[in-house]
N, C-alpha and C positions, 0 to 999 in steps of 0.2 A: 695243540693244549688248550682244554678251556680256561679262560683268565683265572678263573678263580683259582682253580689245581696251579694253575703256574705262580701264582701270588703267592701261596701257603709253602710251595718249596721254593720259590727267592729267600722267602722268612726262614722255613724250618733249617736254610743252608748256614743264613747270616747269627740267627738264634742259639741255636744248640742246644743242649738243656737248659741257657735261661739267659738271659741278660743280667750279667754281674752287677752293674750298676742298678740296676731295679730292686737288688735285694737289699738296700740299703737307706736309712731318709726315707724322708716324706716327698708323694707325689704331689705336683699342684698343678691349678689347670695354667696352659700354658698357649701361645699363640706364635708361628713363625710364618715364614716367608721363604719360596724361592726364590732366589735373585738371579738375575743373569749379567753377566762379566764379559760379555761378547757376543754375537747377534748369530742368529740361527733360523729357520725352521725347528718349528717345535711338532713334537710327537708323545704320545706314550699317554695321553685324558684317557684314553679308554682302558691302560692296565691300571694308572694310579687311581681313578675311581674307586674300582673294587676297592683299595683298603678302606673306602667307609662301610663296605658292607661287609669286612673280618672283624674293624676292631672301631673302638668308640673313640672315633677322628671326624673332625668333620671339616673339607675344603671349600674357600673359595676360588672359583676358578677365573685368573681376569684374561685368560687366553685356552683359543682353541688348537684341535692340533690342526699343524697346514699351515699355520697361521705363521708371520715372522715377528722376529723378537729382537732387539735390540739390548746392548750392555746398559742398566738401571734398569730394566725393566723388572718388575716384581710379578712373577707369573701364576704365582698363586699363594693363599695365604691357605693353612691350615691350625684348628686348634684340637688339641687335646689334652690331656693328665701328662707332665714332665716326664713320664718314665716311659708309659706308652710312644710321645709322641720321638724320643729320642734313640728307642728300642726300632722305630721304624726308616729312623732318619736316611740310611747310609742305603738301604732297600731302595728306597722311593727317588733318591738322586740317581743312583746308579739305571734304575728305568728309564729316567727323562732323561740322561746323557747319554746311552747307549740308541736310544731311539732316535733320540733328537738329533745327533748324532749325521745317523744313516740318514735322516729326511732332510738336511741341511745341503749334504752331498750329492742325493740326491736333485734337488731344486736346480743345485747348479748345470748336473748337468742337461736338466730340462731347460735351465735360459739359455744355455749352450746352442740348442735345437731350437728356439723359440722362430714362430714363424712358419714352422713345415711340419708338414702331419704326419710324422716321423714319430712312433712311438719307441717311448724308453723304457726296456724289462729288465728287469732282475733275472737273476739267475738260481740255481741250486747249491751254489757256493756260498751257504751257509751255515752259523755253528750250530755243532750236534746239538737237538733238544731249542733251537732258538728260530726254526724256519718261520712260523710262524709270526711271530712276534718283530721278527728283524722284515717280512715281506709286507708284513702292518703299518712298520718304519717306512720303507719306500711310498708304499701309496701316501701317508702321509707327505711325502715332498714331491709327487706329482709324478710317481714312476708309474708301471703297470705293471702286476703280477709275470712271469713267465710260471713253469711249472712251479704245482707246489709241491710234487711229487713224482714220481714214475711212473704211477696210474690214470696221471692227469692227460698224457699223449705219449705217442709214441712216436721214439726220439731213436733217430738213425744215426750214431756219431761215432767215429774214427775206429775206437772202438770194436762197435757191434759190426758195423759192417768188413771189419776184419775177418770175424767168424763166421759170416754169412758166402757161401758159394754160389750162390744163386737168387740173386737181390729180386728179380723181376717175381720168382718164384715165390718167396718170401715176403713181397706186398703182396702178391694176391691172397696167400694164406691168410694171411695180416685182416684183411678186408673182410674174409668172411668171417672172423671170429670177433674184432674187437664192434663197439657199440658203434653204430652209426654215427655220432654226432663225434666222432674222434680222432683227431685228428693225426697225419704223419706229419711228421716234420724229416729231412735228410741233409747231413750237416755236411756241407761239397768247398773242397778245397782248388779246384779247380773252376773255368767257365765248363769245360766238359762235361764234367761229374755234374755238374748243377743243371745242365743241361738233359743228362742220363735221367736226374731224378724227375725231373718234370716230367721226361716221357714216360718215366715209371708210376706216376700217378700220384705224387708228394702232393701232400695240401700245400706245406711250405719248404722253402728253400733253404738254410741258413747258408750264409758265405762265409768261412772262414779262415779269419785273417787271408781273405783276398783283398789285393789293389783297390785304388779306385776305380783306373782302366777297366779292371775285372770285372768289377763289382757291376760297373756301366752296362756292358756287353751282355751280363746275365741279366739284368732289367732288361735292355733290350729286347733281349729274346723272348724272355715273356712276358711283355707286353704284346709282342707278335703272332706269337703261338700258345699261350695258354696264360692268358689277363687274368684269370681267377684265383693263379698259386701266390702266395704271401711270400716275400721275400726277406727274410732278417740278416741281417749283419752281425756278426762277433767278431773278438779279438782284437787286440792293442789296443781296445777304444778308450781315448783320454781327453782331458777337456779341450785341451789341444786339437784331437782331433774328429772331435761326434760332429763338427759341423760340414766338414769335408763330406764325410759318411753321409751324412742325411741328406745333401743334396745329390748324390747317386739314384735316386728312384726308388726307394728299397722304404719297405711299409712299417721295420721297426728296428732297432739296433738295441743288444741286450747287454750287458756287462756284470760284470759279477762284482766289479772295484764299487759300487757304488755301497756294497754292505760291506766289505773284507776292507779295502781300502778307508772309511769311513773312521774320523779321527772325534775323537767324547770337544764339548766343547766346555766354556768353564762357565761352569752353575752350582750356585753354593745354597744351603739353606742356614736361616738365618735367625736367632729368635728377636719377637717384635714384644717384650716384655716390659 
């Protein structure tokens, strides 16, 4: 969804038929700041900046996407008439909180595999209609996006495989139809299935919920026979386990946790009058 359209829908949801506060009293020039009450990694600047295009507000930024902040930091100042500012307050904060929560958790996962060449990937486990926004937040935290949607790559998970009678014929037919640059990824729950997927021409093999020893066997088989194939690990990835997984020789680790397990950090808006 285009950022401008996204912001318009966010405000429509919150204001409805009109902010009742704005109907009474006089408006005056007002300045406020967004205050961090806990530490984290910032995300949302690309979205919050759109408010300047749609409303009579001026934002002075003290932080960029992907930068760390600490409790007590003033992340931005915003100037506007009081009625406009108070109508926008909650929506601006919600966007910052949601995106920065994801960026902060993503960054923690990235730090857990620091020093390795393994890429941290997100998944399609995103909230409906928030995929672009949430995956943007992942990038701010240092992660890399997996598929944006079903049209990005042909990925065969266990549910897909259960409907395919002849996997070899299916892959040959797919190769004749999908674009030349489109990858085929196959989810595998065993070493034997991973080896079969490689023989059938998969570009990416996902080791789904495999233990460390089995993933090492898959990597060894790939290095000896199909060094150009990429190996992705997924399933039961936590901050406690991701380091060991990264040392298996795989290329990437995907986890939906960096989005759906992210929590909001403590940030608020304060008047500066």
